[in-house]
C-alpha positions as CSV (number, residue, x, y, z in Angstrom):
1,M,0.0,0.0,0.0
2,A,1.4,3.4,-1.0
3,T,1.6,5.8,2.0
4,N,-0.6,8.3,0.1
5,D,-3.5,5.6,-0.1
6,F,-4.2,4.8,3.5
7,P,-7.6,6.6,4.8
8,E,-6.2,7.5,8.1
9,K,-3.3,9.6,6.8
10,N,-4.5,12.9,7.8
11,A,-5.0,11.7,11.4
12,L,-1.4,10.2,11.6
13,T,0.0,13.4,9.8
14,E,-1.6,15.5,12.6
15,A,-0.4,13.0,15.3
16,V,3.1,13.2,14.1
17,R,2.8,17.2,13.9
18,L,1.5,17.4,17.4
19,A,4.2,15.1,18.9
20,D,7.2,16.1,16.8
21,G,6.5,19.9,16.1
22,L,4.7,20.7,19.3
23,G,6.0,18.1,21.9
24,R,2.7,16.7,22.8
25,R,2.0,13.2,24.1
26,V,-0.2,11.5,21.5
27,S,-1.8,8.1,22.2
28,V,-3.3,6.2,19.4
29,V,-5.9,3.7,20.6
30,L,-7.1,0.8,18.2
31,H,-9.7,-1.6,18.4
32,Q,-7.3,-4.7,17.9
33,R,-3.6,-5.4,18.1
34,R,-3.4,-8.1,15.2
35,N,-3.1,-7.1,11.8
36,V,-4.1,-3.4,12.6
37,L,-1.3,-2.1,15.1
38,P,1.7,-3.2,13.0
39,Q,0.5,-1.4,10.0
40,I,-0.4,1.8,11.8
41,F,2.9,1.9,13.4
42,A,4.5,1.4,9.9
43,D,2.4,4.2,8.6
44,T,3.2,6.4,11.3
45,M,6.8,5.8,11.1
46,A,6.6,6.7,7.3
47,L,5.2,9.8,8.1
48,A,7.7,11.0,10.9
49,T,11.1,12.9,9.8
50,P,13.7,10.3,10.5
51,T,16.1,12.9,11.8
52,R,13.6,14.1,14.4
53,V,12.9,10.7,15.7
54,A,15.0,10.2,19.0
55,R,14.0,6.6,19.7
56,V,11.6,3.9,18.5
57,R,10.3,1.3,20.8
58,R,8.7,-1.9,19.1
59,V,8.2,-4.0,21.9
60,Y,5.1,-6.1,21.9
61,G,2.7,-4.0,24.0
62,S,4.8,-1.0,24.3
63,E,5.1,0.5,21.0
64,R,6.1,4.1,20.8
65,I,7.8,6.7,18.9
66,D,10.0,9.5,20.7
67,F,10.7,12.6,19.1
68,A,13.6,15.2,19.8
69,S,11.1,17.8,20.7
70,G,10.1,15.6,23.8
71,G,6.8,14.7,22.4
72,N,5.9,11.1,21.7
73,I,3.4,8.8,20.0
74,R,2.3,5.5,21.9
75,F,0.2,2.9,20.6
76,F,-2.6,1.0,22.5
77,A,-4.7,-2.1,21.4
78,P,-7.3,-2.9,22.7
79,P,-8.4,0.1,24.4
80,R,-8.2,-1.2,27.9
81,T,-4.4,-1.2,27.7
82,I,-4.5,2.5,28.0
83,A,-5.7,2.4,31.7
84,G,-3.4,4.5,33.9
85,D,-1.8,6.5,30.9
86,S,-1.9,10.3,30.5
87,A,-1.7,11.9,27.0
88,D,-2.5,15.3,25.4
89,V,-4.0,13.7,22.4
90,L,-6.1,10.8,21.8
91,V,-6.2,9.3,18.3
92,L,-9.1,6.7,18.4
93,S,-10.1,4.2,15.9
94,D,-13.5,4.5,14.4
95,E,-14.2,0.9,15.1
96,L,-14.1,1.5,19.0
97,T,-17.5,1.2,20.6
98,E,-19.0,4.3,22.4
99,E,-18.2,2.5,25.7
100,Q,-14.5,1.9,24.6
101,R,-14.1,5.5,23.7
102,E,-15.5,6.8,27.1
103,Y,-13.0,4.2,28.5
104,C,-10.0,6.2,26.9
105,I,-11.1,9.8,28.0
106,P,-9.5,9.7,31.4
107,A,-6.1,9.5,29.8
108,I,-6.5,13.3,28.6
109,V,-8.1,14.8,31.7
110,T,-5.0,16.1,33.0
111,S,-3.8,17.7,29.7
112,K,-4.0,21.5,29.8
113,N,-5.2,21.3,26.0
114,P,-6.9,18.0,25.3
115,A,-8.0,16.8,21.9
116,V,-9.4,13.7,20.3
117,I,-8.9,12.8,16.8
118,Q,-10.7,10.1,14.9
119,L,-8.4,7.8,13.1
120,G,-10.5,6.9,10.2
121,D,-12.1,3.6,8.8
122,L,-10.1,0.7,9.5
123,A,-12.5,-1.8,8.2
124,K,-10.4,-2.7,5.3
125,R,-7.3,-3.9,7.4
């Protein structure tokens, strides 16, 4: 799949901009790990400027990209794994149920400028 062809590109581009450019803590919450998270992680890495990436962690269950600006993007799947985490921005899969979305909201309550972004339709993955 070409990088320009994936439907969630706008949301992931915004996530990279917020984490890299503004130093924000971004949490990407997906409905499932298998088949979805590895592809979303790869898509996000393709959008990041390599010289701005300070560290990449690909440990199962703890995937994250740290930027030189101090911001980071962390990946969670399923939604219950975000419990106890904090972020400035949530990027939520469209396939999450309303209950799962509500479960994620406490992660941004301590942020001064919280935001929620919809990831896009992942049904084709």
